[in-house]
C-alpha positions, 0 to 999 in steps of 0.5 A: 500499499503506498503512501497515498493509499494510506493518506486516501484512507485516513482522510474520511476520519479527518474532519473537514472543519471545526477545532478543539480549543485547548487553554493551557498554562505552562506552570500546571502542563498536566492539569491543564492539559488534562481538564481540556482533554477530558471536557465532554466538548473535547474531540481527538478527531479534530485539530488542535487549537492550543492558546496558553494562559498565564496563572491569572488566565490572561491568555498570550498573543501568539496565534496557533499556527502549530507553534503553541501545539507543538510546545504543548505536547512537547511540554506534556512529554517532558512532564510525563518523562521528568515530574510524573511517576508513571516512568522511572530509572535512570534519565537515560532509560526510563521504563513504565513504573509499576506503582504509577498509582494512577496520578496521570491516568487519563482516558480519552474516548467517548 
């Protein structure tokens, strides 16, 4: 199967319009993202439109053309790798921890 065939088969799953808006705070990245992902209106099949907010709720002026979305995903990966109990072990050889105590459990799906 060619790349063109794969992309063509996935095309119907991508909505033609609409975005899922996510407002997050860098200082509380996991809590803010988790809250957004668990909202009933969150749609994982729509593109994310990310807006960063400060701790008092004032939005940054960046327009999301991909940069804020990439930054959000990078910050979430950094959080999971370094600050959550989901992974344990030395920095160069982390593995999923059996004792993560569910602090980072996130179930997305409706």
